[in-house]
Biopython code that builds the backbone (N, CA, C, O; Angstrom):
import numpy as np
from Bio.PDB.StructureBuilder import StructureBuilder

atoms = [
    (1, "VAL", "N", (-65.750, -170.518, 12.545)),
    (1, "VAL", "CA", (-64.570, -170.340, 13.356)),
    (1, "VAL", "C", (-64.923, -170.566, 14.824)),
    (1, "VAL", "O", (-64.147, -171.172, 15.562)),
    (2, "ALA", "N", (-66.078, -170.086, 15.247)),
    (2, "ALA", "CA", (-66.505, -170.291, 16.630)),
    (2, "ALA", "C", (-66.690, -171.774, 16.921)),
    (2, "ALA", "O", (-66.420, -172.227, 18.034)),
    (3, "ALA", "N", (-67.145, -172.528, 15.932)),
    (3, "ALA", "CA", (-67.324, -173.968, 16.126)),
    (3, "ALA", "C", (-65.990, -174.644, 16.393)),
    (3, "ALA", "O", (-65.904, -175.507, 17.266)),
    (4, "SER", "N", (-64.945, -174.272, 15.660)),
    (4, "SER", "CA", (-63.640, -174.896, 15.867)),
    (4, "SER", "C", (-63.055, -174.480, 17.213)),
    (4, "SER", "O", (-62.393, -175.288, 17.865)),
    (5, "ASP", "N", (-63.281, -173.242, 17.643)),
    (5, "ASP", "CA", (-62.832, -172.815, 18.964)),
    (5, "ASP", "C", (-63.491, -173.671, 20.039)),
    (5, "ASP", "O", (-62.821, -174.156, 20.951)),
    (6, "GLN", "N", (-64.782, -173.851, 19.931)),
    (6, "GLN", "CA", (-65.513, -174.661, 20.901)),
    (6, "GLN", "C", (-65.025, -176.106, 20.871)),
    (6, "GLN", "O", (-64.848, -176.729, 21.917)),
    (7, "PHE", "N", (-64.809, -176.632, 19.670)),
    (7, "PHE", "CA", (-64.428, -178.033, 19.513)),
    (7, "PHE", "C", (-63.042, -178.320, 20.093)),
    (7, "PHE", "O", (-62.869, -179.296, 20.823)),
    (8, "PHE", "N", (-62.065, -177.486, 19.778)),
    (8, "PHE", "CA", (-60.690, -177.773, 20.174)),
    (8, "PHE", "C", (-60.312, -177.242, 21.553)),
    (8, "PHE", "O", (-59.324, -177.697, 22.129)),
    (9, "ASN", "N", (-61.064, -176.300, 22.092)),
    (9, "ASN", "CA", (-60.681, -175.689, 23.361)),
    (9, "ASN", "C", (-61.592, -176.034, 24.530)),
    (9, "ASN", "O", (-61.416, -175.514, 25.632)),
    (10, "HIS", "N", (-62.554, -176.899, 24.296)),
    (10, "HIS", "CA", (-63.455, -177.315, 25.361)),
    (10, "HIS", "C", (-63.598, -178.830, 25.322)),
    (10, "HIS", "O", (-63.641, -179.420, 24.242)),
    (11, "PRO", "N", (-63.672, -179.467, 26.488)),
    (11, "PRO", "CA", (-63.766, -180.932, 26.501)),
    (11, "PRO", "C", (-65.104, -181.437, 25.985)),
    (11, "PRO", "O", (-66.096, -180.708, 25.965)),
    (12, "PHE", "N", (-65.114, -182.677, 25.575)),
    (12, "PHE", "CA", (-66.335, -183.352, 25.132)),
    (12, "PHE", "C", (-67.219, -183.551, 26.342)),
    (12, "PHE", "O", (-66.669, -183.892, 27.389)),
    (13, "PRO", "N", (-68.491, -183.383, 26.315)),
    (13, "PRO", "CA", (-69.289, -182.890, 25.203)),
    (13, "PRO", "C", (-69.454, -181.382, 25.306)),
    (13, "PRO", "O", (-69.974, -180.880, 26.303)),
    (14, "SER", "N", (-69.030, -180.682, 24.319)),
    (14, "SER", "CA", (-69.256, -179.241, 24.266)),
    (14, "SER", "C", (-70.388, -178.981, 23.284)),
    (14, "SER", "O", (-70.713, -179.828, 22.452)),
    (15, "LYS", "N", (-70.975, -177.818, 23.390)),
    (15, "LYS", "CA", (-72.107, -177.487, 22.519)),
    (15, "LYS", "C", (-71.807, -176.200, 21.766)),
    (15, "LYS", "O", (-71.128, -175.308, 22.275)),
    (16, "TRP", "N", (-72.321, -176.121, 20.555)),
    (16, "TRP", "CA", (-72.203, -174.917, 19.731)),
    (16, "TRP", "C", (-73.395, -174.875, 18.804)),
    (16, "TRP", "O", (-73.820, -175.906, 18.283)),
    (17, "THR", "N", (-73.936, -173.692, 18.594)),
    (17, "THR", "CA", (-75.054, -173.498, 17.692)),
    (17, "THR", "C", (-74.677, -172.422, 16.681)),
    (17, "THR", "O", (-74.165, -171.363, 17.045)),
    (18, "ASP", "N", (-74.935, -172.704, 15.422)),
    (18, "ASP", "CA", (-74.656, -171.741, 14.358)),
    (18, "ASP", "C", (-75.620, -170.577, 14.495)),
    (18, "ASP", "O", (-76.827, -170.735, 14.316)),
    (19, "GLN", "N", (-75.088, -169.415, 14.811)),
    (19, "GLN", "CA", (-75.903, -168.225, 14.984)),
    (19, "GLN", "C", (-76.048, -167.434, 13.687)),
    (19, "GLN", "O", (-76.906, -166.556, 13.583)),
    (20, "THR", "N", (-75.205, -167.747, 12.695)),
    (20, "THR", "CA", (-75.212, -166.958, 11.465)),
    (20, "THR", "C", (-76.144, -167.516, 10.412)),
    (20, "THR", "O", (-76.783, -166.759, 9.682)),
    (21, "GLY", "N", (-76.228, -168.846, 10.326)),
    (21, "GLY", "CA", (-77.032, -169.461, 9.280)),
    (21, "GLY", "C", (-76.409, -169.316, 7.911)),
    (21, "GLY", "O", (-77.059, -169.601, 6.905)),
    (22, "ASN", "N", (-75.162, -168.879, 7.851)),
    (22, "ASN", "CA", (-74.485, -168.638, 6.584)),
    (22, "ASN", "C", (-73.368, -169.653, 6.401)),
    (22, "ASN", "O", (-72.401, -169.653, 7.163)),
    (23, "ASN", "N", (-73.490, -170.519, 5.401)),
    (23, "ASN", "CA", (-72.470, -171.513, 5.116)),
    (23, "ASN", "C", (-71.730, -171.212, 3.827)),
    (23, "ASN", "O", (-70.965, -172.049, 3.348)),
    (24, "ASP", "N", (-71.939, -170.046, 3.261)),
    (24, "ASP", "CA", (-71.304, -169.686, 1.998)),
    (24, "ASP", "C", (-69.920, -169.118, 2.241)),
    (24, "ASP", "O", (-69.708, -168.333, 3.166)),
    (25, "GLY", "N", (-68.985, -169.523, 1.400)),
    (25, "GLY", "CA", (-67.651, -168.957, 1.467)),
    (25, "GLY", "C", (-66.895, -169.361, 2.709)),
    (25, "GLY", "O", (-67.308, -170.258, 3.445)),
    (26, "SER", "N", (-65.783, -168.687, 2.933)),
    (26, "SER", "CA", (-64.917, -168.960, 4.067)),
    (26, "SER", "C", (-65.467, -168.303, 5.325)),
    (26, "SER", "O", (-65.917, -167.158, 5.278)),
    (27, "PRO", "N", (-65.436, -169.017, 6.459)),
    (27, "PRO", "CA", (-65.891, -168.411, 7.706)),
    (27, "PRO", "C", (-64.828, -167.510, 8.344)),
    (27, "PRO", "O", (-65.055, -166.956, 9.420)),
    (28, "PHE", "N", (-63.688, -167.361, 7.700)),
    (28, "PHE", "CA", (-62.580, -166.600, 8.251)),
    (28, "PHE", "C", (-62.548, -165.185, 7.693)),
    (28, "PHE", "O", (-62.933, -164.943, 6.549)),
    (29, "MET", "N", (-62.090, -164.269, 8.510)),
    (29, "MET", "CA", (-61.932, -162.893, 8.058)),
    (29, "MET", "C", (-60.601, -162.715, 7.334)),
    (29, "MET", "O", (-60.438, -161.776, 6.555)),
    (30, "THR", "N", (-59.664, -163.598, 7.584)),
    (30, "THR", "CA", (-58.369, -163.573, 6.918)),
    (30, "THR", "C", (-58.201, -164.871, 6.146)),
    (30, "THR", "O", (-59.103, -165.708, 6.128)),
    (31, "TYR", "N", (-57.067, -165.038, 5.518)),
    (31, "TYR", "CA", (-56.819, -166.234, 4.716)),
    (31, "TYR", "C", (-56.790, -167.497, 5.578)),
    (31, "TYR", "O", (-56.224, -167.501, 6.671)),
    (32, "ALA", "N", (-57.391, -168.541, 5.086)),
    (32, "ALA", "CA", (-57.273, -169.885, 5.655)),
    (32, "ALA", "C", (-57.176, -170.848, 4.483)),
    (32, "ALA", "O", (-57.844, -170.676, 3.463)),
    (33, "ASP", "N", (-56.336, -171.859, 4.642)),
    (33, "ASP", "CA", (-56.172, -172.825, 3.558)),
    (33, "ASP", "C", (-57.440, -173.652, 3.380)),
    (33, "ASP", "O", (-58.301, -173.683, 4.259)),
    (34, "GLU", "N", (-57.543, -174.311, 2.252)),
    (34, "GLU", "CA", (-58.741, -175.081, 1.898)),
    (34, "GLU", "C", (-59.049, -176.154, 2.942)),
    (34, "GLU", "O", (-60.210, -176.355, 3.299)),
    (35, "PHE", "N", (-58.030, -176.835, 3.427)),
    (35, "PHE", "CA", (-58.239, -177.890, 4.418)),
    (35, "PHE", "C", (-58.912, -177.321, 5.670)),
    (35, "PHE", "O", (-59.874, -177.900, 6.174)),
    (36, "THR", "N", (-58.414, -176.200, 6.166)),
    (36, "THR", "CA", (-58.953, -175.604, 7.387)),
    (36, "THR", "C", (-60.389, -175.139, 7.194)),
    (36, "THR", "O", (-61.221, -175.319, 8.084)),
    (37, "VAL", "N", (-60.686, -174.552, 6.064)),
    (37, "VAL", "CA", (-62.060, -174.120, 5.786)),
    (37, "VAL", "C", (-62.986, -175.333, 5.780)),
    (37, "VAL", "O", (-64.072, -175.291, 6.358)),
    (38, "ARG", "N", (-62.562, -176.401, 5.134)),
    (38, "ARG", "CA", (-63.393, -177.618, 5.106)),
    (38, "ARG", "C", (-63.538, -178.229, 6.498)),
    (38, "ARG", "O", (-64.619, -178.687, 6.871)),
    (39, "LEU", "N", (-62.447, -178.234, 7.263)),
    (39, "LEU", "CA", (-62.490, -178.788, 8.619)),
    (39, "LEU", "C", (-63.503, -178.043, 9.475)),
    (39, "LEU", "O", (-64.268, -178.668, 10.209)),
    (40, "VAL", "N", (-63.521, -176.730, 9.393)),
    (40, "VAL", "CA", (-64.477, -175.941, 10.178)),
    (40, "VAL", "C", (-65.910, -176.273, 9.768)),
    (40, "VAL", "O", (-66.798, -176.332, 10.618)),
    (41, "ARG", "N", (-66.135, -176.485, 8.504)),
    (41, "ARG", "CA", (-67.487, -176.861, 8.047)),
    (41, "ARG", "C", (-67.893, -178.234, 8.592)),
    (41, "ARG", "O", (-69.044, -178.437, 8.979)),
    (42, "VAL", "N", (-66.952, -179.166, 8.622)),
    (42, "VAL", "CA", (-67.246, -180.505, 9.151)),
    (42, "VAL", "C", (-67.522, -180.421, 10.650)),
    (42, "VAL", "O", (-68.411, -181.107, 11.155)),
    (43, "ILE", "N", (-66.776, -179.594, 11.356)),
    (43, "ILE", "CA", (-67.021, -179.410, 12.789)),
    (43, "ILE", "C", (-68.409, -178.803, 13.014)),
    (43, "ILE", "O", (-69.106, -179.188, 13.952)),
    (44, "ALA", "N", (-68.806, -177.874, 12.174)),
    (44, "ALA", "CA", (-70.161, -177.311, 12.275)),
    (44, "ALA", "C", (-71.204, -178.412, 12.067)),
    (44, "ALA", "O", (-72.235, -178.418, 12.739)),
    (45, "ASN", "N", (-70.945, -179.345, 11.139)),
    (45, "ASN", "CA", (-71.851, -180.487, 10.937)),
    (45, "ASN", "C", (-71.876, -181.381, 12.174)),
    (45, "ASN", "O", (-72.923, -181.923, 12.528)),
    (46, "PHE", "N", (-70.743, -181.534, 12.823)),
    (46, "PHE", "CA", (-70.674, -182.319, 14.062)),
    (46, "PHE", "C", (-71.611, -181.715, 15.104)),
    (46, "PHE", "O", (-72.385, -182.433, 15.737)),
    (47, "TYR", "N", (-71.542, -180.394, 15.282)),
    (47, "TYR", "CA", (-72.394, -179.733, 16.265)),
    (47, "TYR", "C", (-73.845, -179.660, 15.826)),
    (47, "TYR", "O", (-74.740, -179.562, 16.666)),
    (48, "ALA", "N", (-74.092, -179.706, 14.532)),
    (48, "ALA", "CA", (-75.471, -179.673, 14.035)),
    (48, "ALA", "C", (-76.129, -181.039, 14.171)),
    (48, "ALA", "O", (-77.285, -181.221, 13.787)),
    (49, "ALA", "N", (-75.383, -182.002, 14.721)),
    (49, "ALA", "CA", (-75.880, -183.374, 14.886)),
    (49, "ALA", "C", (-76.324, -183.940, 13.550)),
    (49, "ALA", "O", (-77.391, -184.545, 13.440)),
    (50, "ASP", "N", (-75.494, -183.737, 12.536)),
    (50, "ASP", "CA", (-75.731, -184.284, 11.205)),
    (50, "ASP", "C", (-74.643, -185.321, 10.948)),
    (50, "ASP", "O", (-73.659, -185.039, 10.265)),
    (51, "PRO", "N", (-74.823, -186.534, 11.502)),
    (51, "PRO", "CA", (-73.754, -187.532, 11.424)),
    (51, "PRO", "C", (-73.380, -187.925, 9.998)),
    (51, "PRO", "O", (-72.215, -188.220, 9.735)),
    (52, "ALA", "N", (-74.326, -187.937, 9.085)),
    (52, "ALA", "CA", (-74.009, -188.324, 7.704)),
    (52, "ALA", "C", (-73.099, -187.291, 7.046)),
    (52, "ALA", "O", (-72.113, -187.650, 6.402)),
    (53, "ALA", "N", (-73.430, -186.001, 7.208)),
    (53, "ALA", "CA", (-72.599, -184.951, 6.629)),
    (53, "ALA", "C", (-71.241, -184.889, 7.319)),
    (53, "ALA", "O", (-70.220, -184.659, 6.671)),
    (54, "CYS", "N", (-71.231, -185.090, 8.610)),
    (54, "CYS", "CA", (-69.971, -185.083, 9.360)),
    (54, "CYS", "C", (-69.081, -186.228, 8.892)),
    (54, "CYS", "O", (-67.892, -186.026, 8.644)),
    (55, "GLU", "N", (-69.635, -187.406, 8.771)),
    (55, "GLU", "CA", (-68.864, -188.579, 8.330)),
    (55, "GLU", "C", (-68.345, -188.400, 6.911)),
    (55, "GLU", "O", (-67.186, -188.708, 6.633)),
    (56, "ALA", "N", (-69.182, -187.912, 6.021)),
    (56, "ALA", "CA", (-68.756, -187.691, 4.631)),
    (56, "ALA", "C", (-67.628, -186.664, 4.578)),
    (56, "ALA", "O", (-66.646, -186.853, 3.860)),
    (57, "GLY", "N", (-67.767, -185.583, 5.335)),
    (57, "GLY", "CA", (-66.736, -184.560, 5.365)),
    (57, "GLY", "C", (-65.446, -185.064, 5.981)),
    (57, "GLY", "O", (-64.356, -184.752, 5.503)),
    (58, "LEU", "N", (-65.574, -185.844, 7.042)),
    (58, "LEU", "CA", (-64.396, -186.409, 7.704)),
    (58, "LEU", "C", (-63.641, -187.349, 6.777)),
    (58, "LEU", "O", (-62.413, -187.306, 6.709)),
    (59, "GLU", "N", (-64.371, -188.193, 6.068)),
    (59, "GLU", "CA", (-63.726, -189.098, 5.119)),
    (59, "GLU", "C", (-63.021, -188.326, 4.015)),
    (59, "GLU", "O", (-61.913, -188.689, 3.618)),
    (60, "ALA", "N", (-63.642, -187.278, 3.518)),
    (60, "ALA", "CA", (-63.005, -186.470, 2.475)),
    (60, "ALA", "C", (-61.731, -185.820, 2.997)),
    (60, "ALA", "O", (-60.723, -185.775, 2.291)),
    (61, "LEU", "N", (-61.767, -185.314, 4.229)),
    (61, "LEU", "CA", (-60.585, -184.677, 4.807)),
    (61, "LEU", "C", (-59.456, -185.680, 5.040)),
    (61, "LEU", "O", (-58.281, -185.332, 4.918)),
    (62, "GLU", "N", (-59.802, -186.906, 5.371)),
    (62, "GLU", "CA", (-58.769, -187.924, 5.583)),
    (62, "GLU", "C", (-58.012, -188.230, 4.293)),
    (62, "GLU", "O", (-56.861, -188.662, 4.337)),
    (63, "PHE", "N", (-58.646, -188.011, 3.157)),
    (63, "PHE", "CA", (-57.993, -188.232, 1.864)),
    (63, "PHE", "C", (-57.401, -186.958, 1.270)),
    (63, "PHE", "O", (-56.727, -187.011, 0.241)),
    (64, "HIS", "N", (-57.642, -185.820, 1.902)),
    (64, "HIS", "CA", (-57.095, -184.549, 1.427)),
    (64, "HIS", "C", (-55.572, -184.577, 1.627)),
    (64, "HIS", "O", (-55.107, -185.069, 2.655)),
    (65, "PRO", "N", (-54.798, -184.070, 0.684)),
    (65, "PRO", "CA", (-53.335, -184.077, 0.839)),
    (65, "PRO", "C", (-52.853, -183.433, 2.147)),
    (65, "PRO", "O", (-51.881, -183.903, 2.740)),
    (66, "SER", "N", (-53.508, -182.384, 2.594)),
    (66, "SER", "CA", (-53.097, -181.730, 3.842)),
    (66, "SER", "C", (-53.501, -182.525, 5.074)),
    (66, "SER", "O", (-53.025, -182.247, 6.175)),
    (67, "GLY", "N", (-54.369, -183.502, 4.901)),
    (67, "GLY", "CA", (-54.796, -184.342, 6.015)),
    (67, "GLY", "C", (-53.687, -185.223, 6.543)),
    (67, "GLY", "O", (-53.807, -185.787, 7.631)),
    (68, "ARG", "N", (-52.614, -185.349, 5.792)),
    (68, "ARG", "CA", (-51.479, -186.178, 6.206)),
    (68, "ARG", "C", (-50.466, -185.415, 7.052)),
    (68, "ARG", "O", (-49.536, -186.006, 7.601)),
    (69, "GLU", "N", (-50.649, -184.101, 7.156)),
    (69, "GLU", "CA", (-49.778, -183.306, 8.018)),
    (69, "GLU", "C", (-50.121, -183.642, 9.476)),
    (69, "GLU", "O", (-51.295, -183.767, 9.824)),
    (70, "LYS", "N", (-49.108, -183.788, 10.315)),
    (70, "LYS", "CA", (-49.304, -184.270, 11.686)),
    (70, "LYS", "C", (-50.345, -183.452, 12.454)),
    (70, "LYS", "O", (-51.213, -184.027, 13.112)),
    (71, "ASN", "N", (-50.273, -182.142, 12.380)),
    (71, "ASN", "CA", (-51.223, -181.293, 13.089)),
    (71, "ASN", "C", (-52.654, -181.575, 12.632)),
    (71, "ASN", "O", (-53.553, -181.713, 13.461)),
    (72, "ASN", "N", (-52.866, -181.659, 11.331)),
    (72, "ASN", "CA", (-54.196, -181.932, 10.796)),
    (72, "ASN", "C", (-54.622, -183.366, 11.085)),
    (72, "ASN", "O", (-55.795, -183.627, 11.351)),
    (73, "GLU", "N", (-53.685, -184.281, 11.034)),
    (73, "GLU", "CA", (-53.974, -185.681, 11.349)),
    (73, "GLU", "C", (-54.519, -185.800, 12.774)),
    (73, "GLU", "O", (-55.482, -186.529, 13.014)),
    (74, "ASP", "N", (-53.904, -185.087, 13.713)),
    (74, "ASP", "CA", (-54.360, -185.112, 15.106)),
    (74, "ASP", "C", (-55.766, -184.530, 15.247)),
    (74, "ASP", "O", (-56.585, -185.064, 15.996)),
    (75, "LYS", "N", (-56.048, -183.452, 14.541)),
    (75, "LYS", "CA", (-57.383, -182.854, 14.583)),
    (75, "LYS", "C", (-58.430, -183.824, 14.047)),
    (75, "LYS", "O", (-59.527, -183.940, 14.594)),
    (76, "LEU", "N", (-58.077, -184.513, 12.976)),
    (76, "LEU", "CA", (-59.019, -185.484, 12.394)),
    (76, "LEU", "C", (-59.228, -186.667, 13.332)),
    (76, "LEU", "O", (-60.340, -187.185, 13.436)),
    (77, "LEU", "N", (-58.172, -187.097, 14.014)),
    (77, "LEU", "CA", (-58.319, -188.186, 14.992)),
    (77, "LEU", "C", (-59.275, -187.778, 16.106)),
    (77, "LEU", "O", (-60.126, -188.567, 16.516)),
    (78, "LEU", "N", (-59.135, -186.545, 16.598)),
    (78, "LEU", "CA", (-60.035, -186.088, 17.662)),
    (78, "LEU", "C", (-61.469, -186.020, 17.163)),
    (78, "LEU", "O", (-62.393, -186.431, 17.866)),
    (79, "LEU", "N", (-61.659, -185.509, 15.967)),
    (79, "LEU", "CA", (-63.003, -185.446, 15.394)),
    (79, "LEU", "C", (-63.568, -186.846, 15.201)),
    (79, "LEU", "O", (-64.741, -187.083, 15.490)),
    (80, "ARG", "N", (-62.761, -187.765, 14.721)),
    (80, "ARG", "CA", (-63.195, -189.156, 14.540)),
    (80, "ARG", "C", (-63.558, -189.775, 15.899)),
    (80, "ARG", "O", (-64.605, -190.408, 16.033)),
    (81, "ALA", "N", (-62.698, -189.592, 16.895)),
    (81, "ALA", "CA", (-62.955, -190.160, 18.217)),
    (81, "ALA", "C", (-64.259, -189.637, 18.811)),
    (81, "ALA", "O", (-65.060, -190.405, 19.345)),
    (82, "ARG", "N", (-64.464, -188.336, 18.715)),
    (82, "ARG", "CA", (-65.688, -187.754, 19.273)),
    (82, "ARG", "C", (-66.926, -188.187, 18.501)),
    (82, "ARG", "O", (-67.986, -188.390, 19.094)),
    (83, "SER", "N", (-66.805, -188.329, 17.203)),
    (83, "SER", "CA", (-67.942, -188.804, 16.397)),
    (83, "SER", "C", (-68.300, -190.229, 16.780)),
    (83, "SER", "O", (-69.475, -190.561, 16.934)),
    (84, "LEU", "N", (-67.298, -191.061, 16.931)),
    (84, "LEU", "CA", (-67.541, -192.447, 17.336)),
    (84, "LEU", "C", (-68.117, -192.505, 18.743)),
    (84, "LEU", "O", (-69.023, -193.289, 19.025)),
    (85, "ARG", "N", (-67.589, -191.678, 19.607)),
    (85, "ARG", "CA", (-68.071, -191.626, 20.988)),
    (85, "ARG", "C", (-69.536, -191.224, 21.031)),
    (85, "ARG", "O", (-70.336, -191.844, 21.731)),
    (86, "ARG", "N", (-69.881, -190.195, 20.291)),
    (86, "ARG", "CA", (-71.268, -189.750, 20.273)),
    (86, "ARG", "C", (-72.180, -190.805, 19.659)),
    (86, "ARG", "O", (-73.344, -190.922, 20.044)),
    (87, "GLY", "N", (-71.660, -191.567, 18.711)),
    (87, "GLY", "CA", (-72.438, -192.631, 18.076)),
    (87, "GLY", "C", (-72.442, -193.934, 18.859)),
    (87, "GLY", "O", (-72.937, -194.952, 18.376)),
    (88, "HIS", "N", (-71.890, -193.905, 20.070)),
    (88, "HIS", "CA", (-71.865, -195.068, 20.969)),
    (88, "HIS", "C", (-71.136, -196.265, 20.363)),
    (88, "HIS", "O", (-71.481, -197.415, 20.633)),
    (89, "GLN", "N", (-70.132, -195.983, 19.546)),
    (89, "GLN", "CA", (-69.306, -197.039, 18.964)),
    (89, "GLN", "C", (-68.060, -197.182, 19.843)),
    (89, "GLN", "O", (-66.970, -196.736, 19.486)),
    (90, "VAL", "N", (-68.254, -197.811, 20.991)),
    (90, "VAL", "CA", (-67.266, -197.822, 22.060)),
    (90, "VAL", "C", (-65.927, -198.414, 21.622)),
    (90, "VAL", "O", (-64.883, -197.805, 21.855)),
    (91, "ALA", "N", (-65.940, -199.573, 21.002)),
    (91, "ALA", "CA", (-64.678, -200.225, 20.626)),
    (91, "ALA", "C", (-63.875, -199.368, 19.652)),
    (91, "ALA", "O", (-62.661, -199.231, 19.803)),
    (92, "HIS", "N", (-64.536, -198.797, 18.664)),
    (92, "HIS", "CA", (-63.853, -197.953, 17.683)),
    (92, "HIS", "C", (-63.391, -196.638, 18.322)),
    (92, "HIS", "O", (-62.302, -196.147, 18.022)),
    (93, "ALA", "N", (-64.214, -196.081, 19.193)),
    (93, "ALA", "CA", (-63.840, -194.844, 19.879)),
    (93, "ALA", "C", (-62.605, -195.085, 20.748)),
    (93, "ALA", "O", (-61.682, -194.270, 20.759)),
    (94, "ARG", "N", (-62.590, -196.207, 21.477)),
    (94, "ARG", "CA", (-61.424, -196.520, 22.322)),
    (94, "ARG", "C", (-60.155, -196.645, 21.485)),
    (94, "ARG", "O", (-59.103, -196.129, 21.862)),
    (95, "LYS", "N", (-60.256, -197.323, 20.363)),
    (95, "LYS", "CA", (-59.093, -197.509, 19.491)),
    (95, "LYS", "C", (-58.581, -196.154, 18.978)),
    (95, "LYS", "O", (-57.372, -195.928, 18.910)),
    (96, "THR", "N", (-59.485, -195.280, 18.629)),
    (96, "THR", "CA", (-59.099, -193.958, 18.124)),
    (96, "THR", "C", (-58.528, -193.095, 19.241)),
    (96, "THR", "O", (-57.507, -192.433, 19.054)),
    (97, "TYR", "N", (-59.175, -193.098, 20.394)),
    (97, "TYR", "CA", (-58.643, -192.335, 21.525)),
    (97, "TYR", "C", (-57.266, -192.861, 21.946)),
    (97, "TYR", "O", (-56.428, -192.089, 22.409)),
    (98, "GLU", "N", (-57.032, -194.141, 21.792)),
    (98, "GLU", "CA", (-55.724, -194.719, 22.135)),
    (98, "GLU", "C", (-54.608, -194.028, 21.350)),
    (98, "GLU", "O", (-53.510, -193.838, 21.873)),
    (99, "MET", "N", (-54.881, -193.655, 20.112)),
    (99, "MET", "CA", (-53.882, -192.976, 19.287)),
    (99, "MET", "C", (-53.620, -191.542, 19.759)),
    (99, "MET", "O", (-52.615, -190.937, 19.386)),
    (100, "LEU", "N", (-54.525, -191.004, 20.578)),
    (100, "LEU", "CA", (-54.372, -189.644, 21.092)),
    (100, "LEU", "C", (-53.918, -189.610, 22.551)),
    (100, "LEU", "O", (-53.772, -188.533, 23.129)),
    (101, "ARG", "N", (-53.700, -190.755, 23.136)),
    (101, "ARG", "CA", (-53.425, -190.878, 24.572)),
    (101, "ARG", "C", (-52.293, -189.959, 25.050)),
    (101, "ARG", "O", (-52.392, -189.375, 26.129)),
    (102, "TYR", "N", (-51.241, -189.827, 24.277)),
    (102, "TYR", "CA", (-50.076, -189.044, 24.707)),
    (102, "TYR", "C", (-49.974, -187.695, 23.990)),
    (102, "TYR", "O", (-48.915, -187.068, 23.991)),
    (103, "HIS", "N", (-51.045, -187.264, 23.394)),
    (103, "HIS", "CA", (-51.058, -185.969, 22.713)),
    (103, "HIS", "C", (-51.020, -184.861, 23.773)),
    (103, "HIS", "O", (-51.711, -184.959, 24.786)),
    (104, "PRO", "N", (-50.220, -183.808, 23.553)),
    (104, "PRO", "CA", (-50.098, -182.760, 24.581)),
    (104, "PRO", "C", (-51.391, -181.998, 24.872)),
    (104, "PRO", "O", (-51.559, -181.502, 25.986)),
    (105, "PHE", "N", (-52.297, -181.891, 23.922)),
    (105, "PHE", "CA", (-53.549, -181.161, 24.145)),
    (105, "PHE", "C", (-54.752, -182.087, 24.281)),
    (105, "PHE", "O", (-55.632, -181.839, 25.106)),
    (106, "PHE", "N", (-54.802, -183.138, 23.492)),
    (106, "PHE", "CA", (-55.972, -184.009, 23.447)),
    (106, "PHE", "C", (-55.825, -185.248, 24.332)),
    (106, "PHE", "O", (-56.777, -186.009, 24.501)),
    (107, "GLY", "N", (-54.639, -185.446, 24.893)),
    (107, "GLY", "CA", (-54.359, -186.630, 25.700)),
    (107, "GLY", "C", (-55.214, -186.734, 26.944)),
    (107, "GLY", "O", (-55.620, -187.835, 27.316)),
    (108, "ALA", "N", (-55.500, -185.621, 27.599)),
    (108, "ALA", "CA", (-56.308, -185.663, 28.828)),
    (108, "ALA", "C", (-57.702, -186.200, 28.524)),
    (108, "ALA", "O", (-58.233, -187.015, 29.279)),
    (109, "GLU", "N", (-58.292, -185.749, 27.429)),
    (109, "GLU", "CA", (-59.617, -186.259, 27.053)),
    (109, "GLU", "C", (-59.549, -187.736, 26.718)),
    (109, "GLU", "O", (-60.434, -188.506, 27.090)),
    (110, "ALA", "N", (-58.488, -188.134, 26.008)),
    (110, "ALA", "CA", (-58.321, -189.546, 25.650)),
    (110, "ALA", "C", (-58.185, -190.402, 26.912)),
    (110, "ALA", "O", (-58.826, -191.447, 27.027)),
    (111, "GLU", "N", (-57.361, -189.965, 27.847)),
    (111, "GLU", "CA", (-57.188, -190.702, 29.114)),
    (111, "GLU", "C", (-58.497, -190.801, 29.876)),
    (111, "GLU", "O", (-58.832, -191.856, 30.415)),
    (112, "GLU", "N", (-59.235, -189.702, 29.921)),
    (112, "GLU", "CA", (-60.521, -189.700, 30.636)),
    (112, "GLU", "C", (-61.460, -190.727, 30.019)),
    (112, "GLU", "O", (-62.141, -191.461, 30.735)),
    (113, "TYR", "N", (-61.496, -190.779, 28.699)),
    (113, "TYR", "CA", (-62.392, -191.732, 28.045)),
    (113, "TYR", "C", (-61.909, -193.169, 28.260)),
    (113, "TYR", "O", (-62.707, -194.056, 28.565)),
    (114, "LEU", "N", (-60.620, -193.393, 28.104)),
    (114, "LEU", "CA", (-60.083, -194.748, 28.203)),
    (114, "LEU", "C", (-60.133, -195.292, 29.621)),
    (114, "LEU", "O", (-60.275, -196.499, 29.814)),
    (115, "ASN", "N", (-60.020, -194.429, 30.605)),
    (115, "ASN", "CA", (-59.988, -194.879, 32.001)),
    (115, "ASN", "C", (-61.277, -194.610, 32.757)),
    (115, "ASN", "O", (-61.434, -195.031, 33.903)),
    (116, "GLY", "N", (-62.206, -193.903, 32.107)),
    (116, "GLY", "CA", (-63.429, -193.499, 32.812)),
    (116, "GLY", "C", (-64.525, -194.389, 32.597)),
    (116, "GLY", "O", (-65.612, -194.169, 33.131)),
]
sb = StructureBuilder()
sb.init_structure("model")
sb.init_model(0)
sb.init_chain("A")
sb.init_seg("    ")
for serial, (resi, resn, name, xyz) in enumerate(atoms, 1):
    if name == "N":
        sb.init_residue(resn, " ", resi, " ")
    sb.init_atom(name, np.array(xyz, "f"), 0.0, 1.0, " ", f" {name:<3s}", serial, name[0])
structure = sb.get_structure()
């Protein structure tokens, strides 16, 4: 849960380190749907600098039925953009950030990347 807070509420590049070492079960104290639990795990992989696990998890989430919901779609776009950015895949990162350009929360980061 701390990883998702860091990811969505702080600009790129933010840092997070897993202090628990526990990847079993849900990281939430209350109910969270399957998509959200998986998303938090993928974000933890992003911060663990495990690009293969992050990419595999991201691809799985893109095919998850809940991944088509607009809110989740936007989160996946941001995760994809940041993964591409970190991997120095400039053309693909620009294309992905372009889709977030007018997003009310993620648009500022997209503009900074596209114009910076």
